[in-house]
All heavy atoms as an XYZ file, in Angstrom:
930
protein
N       0.870     -1.131      0.004
C       0.022     -0.009     -0.047
C       0.858      1.192     -0.031
O       1.755      1.351      0.816
C      -0.864      0.007      1.278
C      -1.929      1.055      1.323
S      -3.248      0.631      2.289
C      -3.223      1.844      3.489
N       0.743      2.043     -0.896
C       1.418      3.397     -1.065
C       0.841      4.366     -0.072
O      -0.313      4.609      0.047
C       1.349      3.906     -2.407
C       2.616      3.876     -3.161
C       2.458      4.445     -4.485
N       2.317      5.864     -4.405
C       2.087      6.702     -5.287
N       1.875      6.270     -6.480
N       1.926      8.044     -5.104
N       1.755      5.103      0.571
C       1.330      6.146      1.499
C       1.370      7.496      0.655
O       2.311      7.823     -0.013
C       2.351      6.312      2.656
C       1.871      7.391      3.571
C       2.834      7.365      4.807
N       2.459      8.516      5.543
C       2.487      8.542      6.839
N       3.139      7.559      7.557
N       2.179      9.547      7.503
N       0.265      8.293      0.800
C       0.152      9.485      0.119
C       0.817     10.607      0.934
O       0.548     10.814      2.092
C      -1.305      9.894     -0.195
C      -1.442     11.216     -0.889
C      -1.993      8.827     -0.998
N       1.738     11.356      0.304
C       2.385     12.475      0.991
C       2.046     13.750      0.268
O       2.274     13.923     -0.871
C       3.940     12.317      0.837
O       4.372     10.974      1.436
C       4.676     13.416      1.538
N       1.368     14.623      1.043
C       0.933     15.873      0.556
C       1.942     16.957      0.630
O       2.117     17.835     -0.174
C      -0.307     16.446      1.248
O      -0.122     16.486      2.603
C      -1.462     15.398      0.986
N       2.762     16.919      1.754
C       3.849     17.823      2.141
C       3.310     19.293      2.312
O       4.111     20.220      2.298
C       5.038     17.863      1.006
N       1.998     19.423      2.465
C       1.437     20.847      2.845
C       0.152     20.440      3.421
O      -0.493     19.322      3.342
C       1.265     21.627      1.630
C       0.291     21.192      0.638
C      -1.084     21.501      0.725
C       0.623     20.503     -0.563
C      -1.984     21.056     -0.212
C      -0.305     20.076     -1.433
C      -1.575     20.437     -1.360
N      -0.416     21.442      4.107
C      -1.797     21.388      4.638
C      -2.394     22.776      4.486
O      -1.678     23.801      4.351
C      -1.874     20.935      6.107
C      -1.118     21.755      7.108
C      -1.770     22.770      7.799
C       0.182     21.482      7.286
C      -1.115     23.603      8.713
C       0.934     22.227      8.280
C       0.283     23.224      9.022
N      -3.743     22.783      4.347
C      -4.455     24.067      4.147
C      -5.392     24.313      5.385
O      -5.994     23.427      5.916
C      -5.210     23.982      2.852
C      -4.310     23.776      1.682
C      -4.996     23.749      0.369
O      -6.179     23.346      0.265
O      -4.390     24.077     -0.687
N      -5.466     25.650      5.640
C      -6.402     26.065      6.727
C      -6.507     27.552      6.578
O      -5.542     28.331      6.198
C      -5.817     25.847      8.140
N      -7.727     28.037      6.825
C      -7.925     29.547      6.716
C      -7.644     30.222      5.552
O      -7.232     31.404      5.493
N      -7.671     29.541      4.346
C      -7.327     30.235      3.144
C      -5.816     30.192      2.831
O      -5.371     30.728      1.810
N      -4.997     29.581      3.743
C      -3.524     29.459      3.569
C      -3.077     28.052      3.355
O      -3.779     27.177      3.675
C      -2.788     29.937      4.755
C      -3.145     31.349      5.167
C      -3.883     31.710      6.209
C      -2.507     32.476      4.411
C      -4.185     33.020      6.584
C      -2.744     33.825      4.771
C      -3.609     34.044      5.865
N      -1.995     27.895      2.511
C      -1.350     26.620      2.382
C      -0.044     26.677      3.211
O       0.875     27.485      2.921
C      -1.018     26.401      0.973
C      -0.369     25.054      0.742
C      -0.045     24.799     -0.760
N      -1.355     24.252     -1.289
C      -1.426     23.670     -2.477
N      -0.392     23.571     -3.226
N      -2.630     23.236     -2.863
N       0.074     25.757      4.136
C       1.415     25.666      4.885
C       2.169     24.589      4.471
O       1.670     23.415      4.195
C       0.976     25.449      6.475
C       0.178     26.521      7.101
C      -1.108     26.688      6.920
C       0.862     27.458      7.878
C      -1.852     27.660      7.628
C       0.214     28.480      8.496
C      -1.219     28.601      8.380
N       3.521     24.812      4.334
C       4.418     23.621      3.937
C       5.706     23.949      4.706
O       6.037     24.896      5.168
C       4.606     23.651      2.431
C       5.378     24.858      1.939
C       5.734     24.738      0.434
N       6.126     26.037     -0.217
C       7.352     26.522     -0.144
N       8.296     25.857      0.579
N       7.573     27.675     -0.671
N       6.471     22.721      4.865
C       7.775     22.830      5.531
C       8.665     23.677      4.584
O       8.600     23.609      3.379
C       8.367     21.441      5.727
C       7.936     20.608      6.910
C       8.734     19.355      6.987
C       8.030     21.515      8.203
N       9.422     24.459      5.116
C      10.244     25.395      4.516
C      11.728     24.957      4.625
O      12.370     25.095      5.640
C      10.187     26.856      4.887
C      11.168     27.824      4.200
O      11.666     27.411      3.120
O      11.303     28.956      4.689
N      12.309     24.252      3.564
C      13.586     23.773      3.578
C      14.589     24.556      2.781
O      15.739     24.373      2.689
C      13.645     22.338      3.192
C      12.893     21.501      4.113
C      13.186     19.936      3.930
N      12.855     19.132      5.000
C      11.792     18.361      5.052
N      11.026     18.270      3.952
N      11.451     17.666      6.037
N      13.965     25.636      1.981
C      14.821     26.441      1.061
C      14.974     27.823      1.547
O      15.611     28.663      0.893
C      14.194     26.461     -0.288
C      14.093     25.161     -1.007
C      12.789     24.354     -0.662
O      11.756     25.014     -0.473
O      12.866     23.105     -0.570
N      14.419     28.244      2.744
C      14.529     29.630      3.196
C      13.575     30.543      2.324
O      14.041     31.465      1.737
N      12.336     30.209      2.339
C      11.313     30.954      1.537
C      11.361     32.480      1.966
O      11.614     32.825      3.125
C       9.877     30.452      1.749
N      11.105     33.304      0.988
C      11.057     34.773      1.248
C       9.634     35.232      0.827
O       9.016     34.810     -0.144
C      12.096     35.548      0.351
C      13.449     35.206      0.807
C      14.482     36.010      0.134
O      14.149     37.061     -0.361
O      15.644     35.616      0.072
N       9.189     36.154      1.674
C       7.786     36.772      1.420
C       7.813     37.527      0.110
O       8.764     38.319     -0.162
C       7.454     37.676      2.559
C       6.179     38.440      2.333
C       7.417     36.873      3.847
N       6.721     37.201     -0.738
C       6.841     37.755     -2.039
C       6.226     39.217     -2.156
O       6.487     39.909     -3.149
C       5.919     36.897     -2.945
O       4.616     36.879     -2.457
N       5.697     39.672     -1.045
C       5.145     41.059     -1.053
C       5.992     41.978     -0.158
O       6.046     41.630      1.029
C       3.657     40.974     -0.643
C       2.874     42.259     -0.775
C       1.419     42.056     -0.308
O       0.888     40.974     -0.542
O       0.941     42.995      0.326
N       6.441     43.065     -0.655
C       7.166     43.981      0.243
C       6.348     45.157      0.678
O       5.464     45.539      0.009
C       8.445     44.369     -0.535
N       6.780     45.799      1.671
C       7.851     45.368      2.664
C       7.328     44.407      3.723
O       6.129     44.418      4.099
C       8.140     46.724      3.422
C       6.836     47.426      3.437
C       6.124     47.050      2.200
N       8.163     43.358      4.057
C       7.771     42.320      4.883
C       7.613     42.946      6.337
O       8.368     43.761      6.655
C       8.762     41.176      4.874
N       6.631     42.427      6.927
C       6.341     42.789      8.395
C       6.695     41.669      9.278
O       6.648     40.489      8.847
C       4.875     43.300      8.543
C       4.404     44.321      7.593
C       4.515     45.667      8.255
N       4.325     46.757      7.135
C       3.201     47.116      6.735
N       2.123     46.616      7.167
N       3.101     48.158      5.874
N       6.955     41.931     10.580
C       7.316     40.845     11.460
C       6.065     40.122     11.942
O       4.921     40.626     11.954
C       8.060     41.401     12.727
O       7.250     42.254     13.482
N       6.355     38.836     12.382
C       5.316     37.990     13.038
C       5.876     37.595     14.341
O       7.012     37.048     14.476
C       5.038     36.732     12.215
C       4.153     35.768     12.954
C       4.495     37.026     10.859
N       5.190     37.912     15.368
C       5.505     37.533     16.754
C       4.328     37.279     17.508
O       3.456     38.115     17.787
C       6.249     38.670     17.546
C       7.667     38.899     16.957
C       8.374     40.080     17.736
O       8.197     40.161     19.014
O       9.071     40.772     17.126
N       4.059     35.935     17.749
C       2.846     35.502     18.463
C       3.084     34.274     19.307
O       3.932     33.505     18.989
C       1.714     35.174     17.427
N       2.275     34.182     20.326
C       2.362     32.933     21.240
C       0.989     32.262     21.147
O      -0.034     32.904     20.938
C       2.562     33.433     22.669
O       3.733     34.082     22.832
N       1.080     30.978     21.165
C      -0.106     30.077     21.084
C      -0.109     29.198     22.269
O       0.823     28.499     22.519
C      -0.097     29.353     19.732
C      -0.019     30.225     18.505
C      -1.260     28.379     19.643
C       0.240     29.546     17.135
N      -1.262     29.173     22.982
C      -1.436     28.283     24.112
C      -1.677     26.858     23.484
O      -2.522     26.596     22.738
C      -2.630     28.594     24.913
C      -2.924     27.776     26.090
O      -2.658     26.495     25.997
O      -3.341     28.293     27.064
N      -0.813     25.892     23.778
C      -1.010     24.517     23.249
C      -2.312     23.838     23.477
O      -2.723     23.080     22.573
C       0.166     23.695     24.024
C       1.152     24.691     24.486
C       0.358     26.004     24.713
N      -3.000     24.205     24.523
C      -4.357     23.740     24.743
C      -5.234     24.263     23.606
O      -6.192     23.507     23.196
C      -4.881     24.082     26.148
C      -4.161     23.295     27.251
O      -3.661     22.205     26.962
O      -4.086     23.870     28.337
N      -5.151     25.456     23.220
C      -5.986     25.993     22.083
C      -5.761     25.283     20.842
O      -6.734     25.167     20.055
C      -5.670     27.502     21.912
C      -6.065     28.377     23.058
O      -6.902     27.864     24.003
O      -5.641     29.609     23.125
N      -4.593     24.751     20.707
C      -4.208     24.021     19.434
C      -4.427     22.492     19.590
O      -3.988     21.803     18.759
C      -2.807     24.284     19.030
N      -4.989     22.118     20.717
C      -5.247     20.660     20.935
C      -4.021     19.885     21.244
O      -3.866     18.707     20.964
N      -2.952     20.564     21.814
C      -1.745     19.838     22.008
C      -1.415     19.830     23.567
O      -0.270     19.804     23.860
C      -0.518     20.656     21.332
C      -0.633     20.584     19.721
C       0.461     21.562     19.184
C      -0.421     19.278     19.360
N      -2.497     19.816     24.373
C      -2.245     19.740     25.817
C      -2.038     18.194     26.061
O      -2.393     17.415     25.409
N      -1.383     17.929     27.191
C      -1.186     16.616     27.671
C       0.167     16.393     28.408
O       0.756     17.461     28.679
N       0.408     15.152     28.742
C       1.628     14.960     29.522
C       2.802     14.698     28.773
O       3.958     14.727     29.340
C       1.315     13.594     30.352
C       0.223     13.856     31.442
O      -0.053     15.032     31.775
O      -0.486     12.874     31.776
N       2.805     14.410     27.437
C       3.907     14.239     26.661
C       4.623     15.488     26.388
O       4.072     16.583     26.323
C       3.542     13.582     25.400
C       2.910     12.255     25.536
C       2.553     11.602     24.124
O       3.473     11.341     23.412
O       1.380     11.512     23.854
N       5.926     15.481     26.053
C       6.606     16.710     25.755
C       6.008     17.418     24.529
O       5.621     16.767     23.587
C       8.081     16.266     25.348
C       8.145     14.953     26.174
C       6.785     14.340     26.104
N       5.975     18.782     24.620
C       5.248     19.558     23.543
C       5.940     19.300     22.206
O       5.225     19.234     21.221
C       5.219     20.974     23.910
C       4.448     21.938     23.089
C       3.021     21.518     22.851
C       4.495     23.341     23.687
N       7.328     19.232     22.215
C       8.000     19.013     20.873
C       7.527     17.792     20.258
O       7.351     17.739     19.041
C       9.439     19.088     21.163
N       7.317     16.668     20.992
C       6.863     15.460     20.476
C       5.498     15.553     19.930
O       5.127     15.076     18.716
C       6.995     14.302     21.386
C       8.467     13.920     21.746
C       8.453     12.781     22.816
O       7.543     12.017     22.878
O       9.481     12.712     23.433
N       4.623     16.062     20.644
C       3.152     16.314     20.252
C       3.098     17.150     18.955
O       2.433     16.761     18.068
C       2.408     16.970     21.361
C       2.073     16.101     22.592
C       1.509     17.040     23.702
C       1.103     14.927     22.286
N       3.855     18.255     18.904
C       3.866     19.157     17.759
C       4.312     18.399     16.522
O       3.833     18.417     15.504
C       4.590     20.370     18.013
C       4.718     21.440     16.958
C       3.348     21.845     16.499
C       5.613     22.644     17.370
N       5.463     17.676     16.753
C       5.987     16.893     15.599
C       5.016     15.894     15.031
O       4.859     15.747     13.796
N       4.284     15.195     15.963
C       3.440     14.166     15.467
C       2.153     14.801     14.752
O       1.753     14.264     13.720
C       2.918     13.330     16.663
C       3.768     12.110     16.958
C       2.940     10.997     17.736
N       2.296     11.538     18.870
C       2.873     11.606     20.019
N       4.074     11.343     20.275
N       2.243     12.098     21.030
N       1.701     15.929     15.249
C       0.673     16.591     14.706
C       1.007     17.092     13.242
O       0.223     16.956     12.325
C       0.028     17.727     15.589
C      -1.180     18.339     15.075
C      -2.421     17.423     15.211
N      -2.559     16.723     16.464
C      -3.201     17.183     17.512
N      -3.739     18.454     17.483
N      -3.249     16.553     18.596
N       2.105     17.763     13.157
C       2.551     18.291     11.826
C       2.745     17.012     10.935
O       2.563     17.170      9.697
C       3.886     19.077     12.029
C       3.723     20.448     12.619
C       5.044     21.175     12.868
C       2.780     21.311     11.752
N       3.403     15.944     11.350
C       3.543     14.819     10.429
C       2.300     14.339      9.920
O       2.149     13.980      8.686
C       4.210     13.646     11.275
O       5.493     14.015     11.649
N       1.212     14.274     10.776
C       0.002     13.850     10.302
C      -0.749     14.876      9.288
O      -1.231     14.395      8.235
C      -1.093     13.717     11.523
N      -0.526     16.159      9.549
C      -1.034     17.091      8.628
C      -0.276     17.104      7.210
O      -0.914     17.270      6.233
C      -0.946     18.543      9.130
C      -1.956     18.853     10.336
C      -1.408     20.118     11.085
C      -3.216     19.013      9.781
N       0.954     16.855      7.366
C       1.807     17.028      6.128
C       1.861     15.667      5.328
O       2.275     15.618      4.229
C       3.293     17.377      6.431
C       3.374     18.861      6.938
C       4.745     19.041      7.651
C       3.135     19.814      5.795
N       1.511     14.525      6.056
C       1.541     13.206      5.335
C       2.896     12.710      5.235
O       3.127     11.721      4.426
N       3.769     13.232      6.053
C       5.142     12.722      6.028
C       5.758     12.865      7.472
O       5.430     13.852      8.079
C       6.009     13.441      5.005
N       6.605     11.994      7.866
C       7.230     12.169      9.203
C       8.114     13.420      9.298
O       9.037     13.559      8.482
C       8.014     10.825      9.478
C       8.280     10.230      8.121
C       7.118     10.875      7.175
N       7.885     14.187     10.294
C       8.843     15.290     10.674
C       8.990     15.388     12.080
O       8.032     15.088     12.859
C       8.165     16.679     10.112
C       8.105     16.737      8.588
C       6.882     16.967     10.774
N      10.139     15.648     12.498
C      10.420     15.739     14.009
C      11.583     16.673     14.236
O      12.409     16.833     13.356
C      10.585     14.396     14.642
O      11.792     13.763     14.165
N      11.625     17.249     15.421
C      12.778     18.016     15.830
C      12.720     17.881     17.388
O      11.739     18.175     17.926
C      12.594     19.476     15.396
C      13.760     20.295     15.738
O      13.833     20.792     16.994
O      14.667     20.416     14.961
N      13.889     17.502     17.896
C      13.982     17.267     19.304
C      13.557     18.504     20.076
O      12.998     18.411     21.176
C      15.380     16.881     19.631
C      15.557     16.301     21.054
C      17.002     15.776     21.237
O      17.346     14.734     20.628
O      17.821     16.435     21.909
N      13.881     19.693     19.563
C      13.569     20.953     20.320
C      12.272     21.524     19.870
O      11.827     22.554     20.475
C      14.630     21.958     20.079
C      16.014     21.529     20.555
C      17.137     22.471     20.245
O      16.815     23.619     19.863
O      18.288     22.074     20.414
N      11.560     20.892     18.888
C      10.256     21.428     18.489
C      10.308     22.666     17.680
O       9.506     23.601     17.963
N      11.263     22.792     16.613
C      11.425     23.945     15.904
C      11.124     23.590     14.464
O      11.763     22.724     13.899
C      12.841     24.605     16.018
C      13.067     24.927     17.460
C      12.998     25.759     15.016
C      14.545     25.372     17.833
N      10.082     24.190     13.839
C       9.721     23.799     12.377
C       9.559     25.235     11.723
O       8.848     26.087     12.047
C       8.400     23.124     12.470
C       8.450     21.895     13.237
C       8.065     21.789     14.580
C       8.901     20.615     12.643
C       8.225     20.594     15.332
C       9.011     19.474     13.413
C       8.580     19.408     14.739
N      10.324     25.197     10.466
C      10.192     26.314      9.679
C       9.096     26.017      8.550
O       8.976     24.999      7.924
C      11.446     26.580      8.899
C      12.577     26.981      9.819
O      12.320     27.771     10.689
O      13.782     26.589      9.532
N       8.194     27.063      8.501
C       6.994     26.840      7.608
C       6.913     28.060      6.636
O       7.200     29.178      6.992
C       5.692     26.811      8.368
C       5.553     25.729      9.423
C       4.241     25.983     10.199
C       5.447     24.415      8.708
N       6.682     27.748      5.326
C       6.323     28.726      4.383
C       4.769     28.716      4.216
O       4.157     27.609      4.185
C       6.995     28.448      3.030
N       4.176     29.917      4.149
C       2.726     30.021      4.101
C       2.441     30.666      2.797
O       2.920     31.790      2.486
C       2.193     30.857      5.307
C       0.796     30.890      5.311
C       2.791     30.354      6.670
N       1.587     30.051      1.936
C       1.191     30.518      0.665
C      -0.249     30.857      0.578
O      -1.082     30.259      1.267
C       1.531     29.511     -0.406
C       3.047     29.162     -0.417
C       3.317     27.935     -1.333
O       2.349     27.191     -1.878
O       4.467     27.713     -1.613
N      -0.602     31.846     -0.232
C      -1.939     32.150     -0.596
C      -1.979     32.482     -2.073
O      -1.215     33.295     -2.511
C      -2.544     33.389      0.234
C      -4.038     33.597     -0.015
C      -4.564     34.579      0.873
N      -3.799     35.881      0.856
C      -3.846     36.794      1.808
N      -4.526     36.686      2.769
N      -3.067     37.897      1.641
N      -2.803     31.828     -2.863
C      -2.880     32.035     -4.249
C      -1.540     31.860     -4.979
O      -1.227     32.594     -5.878
C      -3.502     33.430     -4.694
C      -4.833     33.683     -4.013
O      -5.640     32.727     -3.975
O      -5.166     34.742     -3.597
N      -0.755     30.841     -4.502
C       0.471     30.538     -5.164
C       1.660     31.369     -4.766
O       2.763     31.092     -5.185
N       1.452     32.397     -3.966
C       2.556     33.291     -3.571
C       2.930     33.039     -2.047
O       1.973     32.816     -1.248
C       2.214     34.786     -3.745
N       4.126     33.191     -1.692
C       4.619     33.099     -0.304
C       4.197     34.373      0.375
O       4.584     35.431      0.096
C       6.085     32.794     -0.133
C       6.509     32.817      1.258
C       6.493     31.545     -0.779
N       3.203     34.251      1.398
C       2.791     35.438      2.112
C       3.305     35.485      3.516
O       3.176     36.497      4.278
C       1.327     35.595      2.142
C       0.744     35.736      0.674
C       0.617     34.407      2.774
N       4.004     34.420      3.976
C       4.712     34.436      5.259
C       5.735     33.324      5.283
O       5.612     32.241      4.742
C       3.738     34.224      6.328
N       6.837     33.635      5.993
C       7.869     32.651      6.280
C       8.108     32.673      7.807
O       8.481     33.730      8.405
C       9.179     32.990      5.511
N       7.665     31.611      8.391
C       7.567     31.634      9.974
C       8.300     30.420     10.589
O       8.492     29.398      9.807
C       6.169     31.690     10.437
C       5.575     33.081     10.063
C       5.268     30.546      9.956
N       8.619     30.469     11.847
C       9.132     29.361     12.481
C       8.225     29.147     13.681
O       7.846     30.027     14.564
C      10.505     29.758     13.176
C      11.127     28.620     13.900
C      12.522     29.033     14.368
O      12.693     29.640     15.364
N      13.570     28.561     13.666
N       7.705     27.840     13.766
C       6.777     27.485     14.908
C       7.676     26.664     15.717
O       8.275     25.689     15.364
C       5.697     26.646     14.234
C       4.635     26.045     15.258
C       3.864     27.115     16.053
C       3.644     25.096     14.616
N       7.732     27.084     17.085
C       8.603     26.371     17.958
C       7.955     26.314     19.350
O       7.083     27.040     19.727
C       9.918     27.134     18.038
O       9.779     28.365     18.500
N       8.472     25.418     20.132
C       8.055     25.316     21.546
C       8.988     26.401     22.270
O      10.236     26.564     22.018
C       8.527     23.929     22.142
S       7.615     22.664     21.292
N       8.329     27.177     23.128
C       8.954     28.288     23.714
C      10.270     27.855     24.453
O      10.184     26.766     25.184
N      11.294     28.673     24.378
C      12.567     28.317     25.071
C      12.455     28.290     26.582
O      12.836     27.409     27.343
C      13.678     29.230     24.604
C      14.161     29.035     23.212
C      15.278     30.018     22.867
O      16.156     30.300     23.748
O      15.342     30.390     21.696
N      11.923     29.426     27.079
C      11.765     29.551     28.559
C      10.658     28.810     29.125
O      10.696     28.462     30.300
C      11.627     31.031     28.877
C      12.826     31.847     28.433
O      13.958     31.325     28.285
O      12.596     33.046     27.981
N       9.629     28.598     28.440
C       8.426     27.994     28.958
C       7.871     26.948     27.941
O       7.442     27.236     26.888
C       7.342     29.041     29.099
C       6.069     28.526     29.708
O       6.033     27.331     30.186
O       5.095     29.283     29.750
N       8.061     25.634     28.275
C       7.621     24.525     27.442
C       6.225     24.558     27.174
O       5.789     23.920     26.276
C       8.115     23.239     28.113
C       9.492     22.729     27.884
C       9.492     22.062     26.406
O       8.643     21.349     26.083
O      10.518     22.348     25.736
N       5.453     25.332     27.937
C       3.955     25.266     27.797
C       3.465     26.405     26.844
O       2.371     26.919     27.014
C       3.279     25.478     29.140
C       3.531     24.219     30.002
O       3.819     23.119     29.415
O       3.553     24.421     31.226
N       4.242     26.732     25.851
C       3.802     27.818     24.896
C       4.380     27.483     23.526
O       5.435     26.989     23.499
C       4.113     29.207     25.330
C       5.639     29.399     25.328
C       3.445     30.301     24.548
N       3.694     27.817     22.493
C       4.166     27.638     21.143
C       4.403     29.109     20.661
O       3.580     30.031     20.942
C       3.123     27.026     20.173
C       2.853     25.557     20.400
C       1.728     25.164     19.495
C       3.951     24.741     20.109
N       5.497     29.265     19.976
C       5.864     30.611     19.493
C       5.868     30.637     17.918
O       6.318     29.620     17.298
C       7.231     31.039     19.949
C       7.236     31.305     21.482
C       8.624     31.748     22.029
O       9.633     31.492     21.243
O       8.707     32.216     23.129
N       5.381     31.697     17.354
C       5.332     31.820     15.872
C       6.094     33.127     15.635
O       5.643     34.141     16.086
C       3.862     31.856     15.451
C       3.673     31.867     13.958
C       4.063     30.470     13.340
C       2.251     32.091     13.535
N       7.162     32.937     14.951
C       8.087     34.013     14.628
C       8.498     34.035     13.228
O       8.639     33.048     12.633
C       9.322     34.025     15.570
C       9.147     33.984     17.001
C      10.514     33.723     17.670
C       8.592     35.256     17.563
N       8.619     35.342     12.630
C       9.077     35.411     11.222
C       8.600     36.609     10.499
O       8.508     37.631     11.154
N       8.281     36.502      9.264
C       7.921     37.634      8.404
C       6.644     37.269      7.669
O       6.335     36.199      7.363
C       8.996     37.987      7.366
C      10.269     38.420      8.016
C      11.278     38.801      6.961
O      11.191     38.248      5.866
O      12.069     39.772      7.203
N       5.867     38.339      7.331
C       4.629     38.224      6.581
C       4.462     39.456      5.597
O       5.116     40.393      5.815
C       3.426     38.177      7.555
C       3.319     39.468      8.291
C       2.253     39.597      9.254
N       2.202     40.720     10.076
C       1.707     41.920      9.812
N       1.087     42.162      8.590
N       1.784     43.004     10.560
N       3.596     39.181      4.697
C       3.271     40.167      3.739
C       2.397     41.217      4.407
O       1.636     40.817      5.337
C       2.511     39.587      2.447
N       2.490     42.483      3.999
C       1.599     43.503      4.629
C       0.136     43.234      4.507
O      -0.604     43.561      5.394
C       1.938     44.778      3.878
C       3.187     44.563      3.099
C       3.275     43.041      2.964
N      -0.240     42.430      3.621
C      -1.649     42.162      3.281
C      -2.200     40.995      4.269
O      -3.390     40.634      4.254
C      -1.931     41.703      1.906
O      -1.265     40.605      1.530
N      -1.278     40.387      5.048
C      -1.580     39.216      5.908
C      -1.596     39.696      7.346
O      -0.579     40.205      7.795
C      -0.692     38.089      5.657
C      -0.941     36.972      6.656
C      -0.780     37.585      4.290
N      -2.619     39.395      8.051
C      -2.667     39.704      9.475
C      -2.103     38.606     10.300
O      -2.445     37.480     10.055
C      -4.115     40.066      9.925
C      -4.740     41.261      9.149
C      -3.989     42.558      9.390
O      -3.608     42.909     10.523
N      -3.694     43.201      8.312
N      -1.387     38.938     11.374
C      -0.875     37.925     12.259
C      -1.929     37.099     12.849
O      -1.914     35.856     12.852
C      -0.055     38.614     13.425
C       0.396     37.466     14.448
C       1.103     39.271     12.809
N      -3.043     37.790     13.193
C      -4.252     37.025     13.851
C      -4.722     35.917     12.932
O      -5.084     34.790     13.279
C      -5.291     37.933     14.200
C      -6.389     37.318     14.927
C      -7.524     38.350     15.291
N      -8.599     37.566     15.851
C      -9.389     38.108     16.810
N      -9.159     39.258     17.265
N     -10.385     37.383     17.289
N      -4.787     36.281     11.548
C      -5.313     35.296     10.592
C      -4.377     34.112     10.447
O      -4.834     32.871     10.375
C      -5.454     35.951      9.184
N      -3.057     34.340     10.551
C      -2.072     33.211     10.517
C      -2.267     32.284     11.697
O      -2.253     31.137     11.588
C      -0.646     33.786     10.518
C      -0.069     34.292      9.154
C       1.318     34.934      9.406
C      -0.081     33.252      8.109
N      -2.339     32.919     12.892
C      -2.432     32.232     14.105
C      -3.741     31.369     14.127
O      -3.706     30.170     14.507
C      -2.375     33.122     15.290
C      -2.793     32.337     16.661
C      -1.002     33.684     15.495
N      -4.862     31.990     13.711
C      -6.138     31.286     13.753
C      -6.142     30.121     12.808
O      -6.603     29.010     13.154
C      -7.276     32.269     13.419
C      -7.505     33.250     14.586
C      -8.605     34.248     14.251
O      -9.019     34.353     13.069
O      -9.013     34.985     15.123
N      -5.543     30.336     11.644
C      -5.472     29.206     10.656
C      -4.571     28.061     11.139
O      -4.900     26.886     11.043
C      -4.922     29.735      9.265
N      -3.454     28.388     11.735
C      -2.496     27.307     12.354
C      -3.226     26.575     13.402
O      -3.198     25.339     13.483
C      -1.284     28.015     12.723
C      -0.122     27.105     12.933
C       0.166     26.230     11.766
C       1.209     27.925     13.213
N      -3.907     27.344     14.318
C      -4.549     26.628     15.458
C      -5.704     25.801     14.922
O      -5.800     24.669     15.399
C      -5.118     27.730     16.413
C      -6.147     27.106     17.373
C      -3.994     28.352     17.271
N      -6.364     26.232     13.917
C      -7.521     25.394     13.353
C      -6.925     24.128     12.778
O      -7.432     23.042     12.938
C      -8.193     26.233     12.232
C      -9.211     25.435     11.349
C      -9.650     26.257     10.194
O      -9.735     27.438     10.277
O      -9.781     25.552      9.112
N      -5.802     24.169     12.045
C      -5.213     23.028     11.484
C      -4.653     22.066     12.519
O      -4.865     20.838     12.490
C      -4.081     23.329     10.580
N      -3.936     22.553     13.553
C      -3.338     21.791     14.572
C      -4.502     21.119     15.435
O      -4.271     19.949     15.818
C      -2.370     22.629     15.459
C      -1.095     23.147     14.773
C      -0.404     24.130     15.684
C      -0.279     21.933     14.482
N      -5.503     21.816     15.715
C      -6.574     21.246     16.475
C      -7.253     20.063     15.718
O      -7.767     19.152     16.312
C      -7.635     22.352     16.759
C      -8.584     22.035     17.868
C      -9.439     23.174     18.325
N      -9.801     24.068     17.347
C      -9.724     25.397     17.413
N      -9.266     25.941     18.457
N      -9.995     26.237     16.466
N      -7.350     20.170     14.389
C      -7.907     19.116     13.642
C      -9.372     19.157     13.604
O      -9.937     19.984     14.155
N      -9.917     18.177     12.840
C     -11.439     18.128     12.767
C     -12.107     17.838     14.106
O     -11.515     17.131     14.913
C     -11.665     17.007     11.723
C     -10.502     16.170     11.766
C      -9.292     17.046     12.288
N     -13.281     18.432     14.203
C     -14.031     18.118     15.351
C     -14.201     19.145     16.327
O     -13.827     19.764     17.096
């Protein structure tokens, strides 16, 4: 049986994919992204280490195994075929009980919309 690998997931009108090439925002001037996400809001609460939970959830969404011991994942965010954000989703350094979203976005993209779309995807159906 062949496993289907999508290598991206969609939520809130955005397409999220792992960024292995150092994607750059296509619309200038790029604006900063700095946001914190409560893991419980994203359905990632529990007794297991947050980095492991995040890696498993992203693996399920992307259809391919991804993991990082420290829970750091680079994502390119696209809308209508253009890169509108290049962000890093990570487990907070000082506080394991928070997810941090840092990076750059196009001026036409609101940080809140990115966060809401990512939370929606991580939380999953239901």
